[in-house]
C-alpha positions in Angstrom: -28.5 -35.9 -9.1 -26.6 -32.1 -9.2 -23.2 -34.0 -11.2 -26.0 -35.0 -13.5 -26.9 -31.3 -14.3 -23.1 -30.2 -14.4 -23.1 -28.2 -11.0 -20.3 -29.5 -9.8 -18.6 -29.3 -12.8 -20.0 -25.9 -14.5 -21.9 -24.0 -12.1 -19.4 -24.2 -9.0 -16.7 -23.2 -10.8 -17.8 -20.6 -12.7 -19.8 -19.2 -9.3 -16.4 -19.4 -7.9 -14.7 -17.5 -11.0 -17.0 -14.5 -11.1 -16.8 -14.3 -7.4 -13.3 -14.0 -7.3 -12.6 -11.6 -10.6 -15.2 -9.6 -9.5 -14.4 -9.0 -6.1 -10.6 -8.6 -7.6 -12.0 -5.6 -9.9 -13.7 -3.9 -7.3 -10.8 -3.6 -4.7 -8.5 -2.8 -7.1 -10.9 -0.4 -9.1 -9.2 -0.6 -12.3 -12.2 0.8 -14.0 -13.1 3.6 -11.6 -14.9 4.0 -8.6 -18.3 2.7 -8.6 -17.8 1.0 -12.0 -19.9 -2.4 -11.0 -21.2 -2.5 -14.4 -18.0 -2.9 -16.1 -16.8 -5.0 -13.6 -19.6 -7.4 -13.4 -19.3 -7.8 -17.1 -15.9 -8.4 -17.2 -15.6 -11.1 -14.7 -18.5 -12.5 -16.1 -17.2 -13.1 -19.4 -13.8 -14.6 -17.8 -16.0 -16.4 -15.6 -17.4 -18.1 -18.7 -14.7 -18.5 -21.0 -12.4 -20.4 -17.6 -15.2 -22.8 -17.1 -15.6 -23.6 -20.4 -12.3 -24.5 -20.5 -11.5 -27.7 -20.0 -7.9 -27.5 -18.4 -8.9 -24.8 -15.7 -12.0 -26.7 -14.7 -9.7 -30.1 -14.2 -6.9 -28.0 -12.7 -9.7 -26.2 -10.2 -11.1 -29.9 -9.7 -8.0 -30.7 -8.1 -7.0 -27.7 -6.6 -9.7 -27.0 -4.7 -10.2 -30.1 -2.3 -6.7 -29.7 -1.3 -7.1 -25.7 -0.5 -9.8 -27.2 1.7 -7.9 -29.5 3.3 -5.4 -26.6 4.3 -8.2 -24.4 5.6 -9.2 -27.1 7.8 -5.9 -27.4 8.6 -5.1 -23.7 9.5 -8.3 -23.0 11.0 -7.3 -26.1 13.4 -4.5 -24.8 14.4 -5.3 -21.3 15.1 -8.2 -22.8 17.4 -5.4 -25.0 19.2 -2.8 -21.4 19.4 -6.2 -19.6 21.1 -6.5 -22.4 23.6 -3.2 -22.1 24.2 -2.1 -18.0 24.3 -5.6 -16.6 24.2 -6.0 -13.7 21.9 -5.1 -14.8 18.4 -4.6 -11.6 17.2 -1.3 -11.4 19.5 0.5 -13.6 16.9 0.6 -10.9 14.8 2.3 -8.4 16.8 5.1 -11.4 16.4 8.2 -10.0 14.9 8.2 -11.6 11.2 4.5 -13.1 12.0 3.3 -11.6 9.2 6.0 -12.5 6.7 6.4 -16.0 7.3 3.0 -17.0 7.2 2.7 -15.4 3.6 6.1 -17.4 2.6 4.3 -20.1 4.2 0.9 -20.4 2.6 2.9 -19.0 -0.9 4.8 -22.3 -0.6 2.1 -24.4 0.0 0.0 -23.0 -2.7 2.7 -23.4 -5.3 3.1 -27.3 -4.1 -0.9 -27.2 -3.6 -0.7 -25.7 -7.8 2.5 -28.2 -9.3 0.1 -31.5 -8.0 -3.6 -30.1 -9.1 -1.9 -29.3 -12.5 0.1 -33.0 -12.7 3.3 -31.1 -12.8 4.6 -33.7 -10.3 4.0 -36.5 -12.7 5.8 -34.7 -15.6 9.3 -33.9 -13.3 9.0 -37.4 -11.9 8.9 -38.9 -15.2 11.4 -36.3 -16.7 14.6 -38.4 -14.3 15.1 -35.6 -12.1 12.8 -37.3 -9.6 14.1 -40.7 -10.5 13.8 -43.2 -7.6 11.4 -40.7 -5.0 7.9 -41.9 -4.6 5.4 -38.8 -4.5 4.9 -39.6 -0.6 8.6 -38.8 -0.3 8.3 -35.8 -2.3 5.4 -34.6 -0.1 6.9 -35.7 3.1 10.0 -33.5 1.9 8.2 -30.5 1.4 6.5 -30.8 4.5 10.0 -31.0 6.5 11.4 -27.9 4.5 7.9 -25.4 4.8 8.4 -26.7 8.7 11.8 -25.7 9.1 11.0 -22.6 7.3 8.4 -21.9 9.9 10.2 -22.8 12.9 13.4 -20.6 11.9 11.1 -17.8 11.2 9.2 -18.4 14.5 12.8 -18.5 16.6 13.8 -15.3 14.7 10.7 -13.5 16.1 11.4 -12.7 20.1 11.8 -16.4 20.8 8.3 -17.2 19.3 6.9 -15.4 22.5 3.7 -13.1 21.8 4.7 -9.8 22.9 2.9 -9.2 26.6 4.2 -12.7 27.5 6.6 -14.4 29.6 7.8 -17.8 28.2 
């Protein structure tokens, strides 16, 4: 029933766009301190334009399920880490941990955007990926990201949080 009235096609993307843009404008204070009126009008206009553009909503529809999946994986990972080492905030003290997380997340988000926009099919059809299936490409990306994360952890004091012995 919600799908019939456009809840998932218009309202949810609109709320998401509005919240992200409004939050970014409030955080950056582009139009000055305490200018919620201007920030809300600009966020409203951008959100309306974005949700009425079919390409944007289609890309968002392909992007959000992956973001949700990645969020579940990250939360599960943090729960397992918390069970093993106790205080997860200790991870932030590991040398290069924050930078490594930023790099890994950026790579994952880039891959998700490529798949959400359908650019993977364009790349595969252009001959650059001939003979390689989408599953193979995804596996290669996962292995590369894993190796980068592993290398970053090994550079940072052997991967052991400060105050702990291996």
